[in-house]
C-alpha positions as CSV (number, residue, x, y, z in Angstrom):
1,M,82.9,-51.5,62.3
2,K,86.3,-52.2,63.9
3,D,87.5,-50.5,67.1
4,P,89.5,-47.7,65.4
5,E,86.5,-46.8,63.2
6,I,84.2,-46.7,66.3
7,L,86.6,-44.5,68.1
8,R,86.9,-42.1,65.1
9,S,83.1,-41.9,65.1
10,I,83.0,-41.2,68.8
11,R,85.6,-38.5,68.5
12,A,83.7,-36.8,65.7
13,M,80.4,-37.0,67.5
14,A,82.0,-35.7,70.7
15,E,83.3,-32.7,68.8
16,E,80.0,-32.0,67.2
17,E,78.4,-32.3,70.7
18,R,80.8,-29.7,72.0
19,R,80.0,-27.3,69.1
20,L,76.3,-27.8,69.7
21,R,76.6,-27.1,73.4
22,D,78.6,-24.0,72.7
23,S,76.0,-22.7,70.2
24,L,73.3,-23.2,72.7
25,T,75.0,-20.7,75.0
26,T,75.0,-18.0,72.4
27,P,72.5,-15.3,73.3
28,G,69.7,-14.7,70.9
29,T,69.5,-18.2,69.3
30,D,66.3,-20.3,69.5
31,G,68.3,-23.5,69.7
32,A,65.4,-25.9,69.0
33,A,67.2,-27.6,66.1
34,E,70.4,-27.7,68.1
35,R,68.7,-29.3,71.1
36,E,67.0,-31.9,68.9
37,R,70.3,-32.8,67.2
38,L,72.1,-32.9,70.5
39,G,69.5,-35.4,71.9
40,R,70.0,-37.6,68.8
41,L,73.7,-37.3,69.0
42,E,73.8,-38.3,72.7
43,R,71.8,-41.4,71.9
44,E,74.1,-42.3,69.0
45,L,77.2,-41.8,71.2
46,D,75.7,-44.1,73.8
47,Q,75.2,-46.7,71.1
48,C,78.8,-46.4,69.9
49,W,80.2,-46.7,73.4
50,D,78.1,-49.7,74.0
51,L,79.3,-51.4,70.7
52,L,82.9,-50.6,71.7
53,R,82.4,-52.1,75.1
54,Q,80.8,-55.2,73.6
55,R,83.7,-55.7,71.2
56,R,86.3,-55.3,73.9
57,A,84.5,-57.7,76.2
58,R,84.1,-60.3,73.4
59,A,87.8,-60.1,72.6
60,E,88.8,-60.3,76.3
61,F,86.9,-63.6,76.6
62,G,88.2,-65.1,73.4
63,Q,85.1,-64.5,71.3
64,D,84.9,-62.8,67.9
65,P,84.5,-59.1,68.4
66,D,83.0,-58.8,64.9
67,E,79.9,-60.6,66.2
68,A,79.0,-57.6,68.4
69,R,76.0,-55.7,67.2
70,T,74.7,-52.2,67.6
71,R,71.8,-52.4,70.1
72,S,68.8,-50.2,69.7
73,Q,68.7,-46.8,71.4
74,S,65.8,-48.0,73.7
75,V,68.0,-50.9,75.0
76,V,71.1,-48.8,75.4
77,E,69.2,-45.9,77.1
78,G,67.7,-48.4,79.6
79,Y,71.1,-49.3,81.1
80,R,71.9,-48.1,84.5
81,S,75.1,-46.2,85.0
């Protein structure tokens, strides 16, 4: 994926994340499926941001950004903020 495609994916996932969070505040809903999807979505978003950062870093240092690869969720989740 190229940067514009990654950014479109991030925007779409962020919008879905907002909708899910809003639905979780609705009284009378169980929310189990929404919480599960929200967790998956958060991990996928982290992967997309990581890929975008990799691509930008590679380009900045004269390397081919297309060689950046999506890292596993366990790797990305292990990063410290």
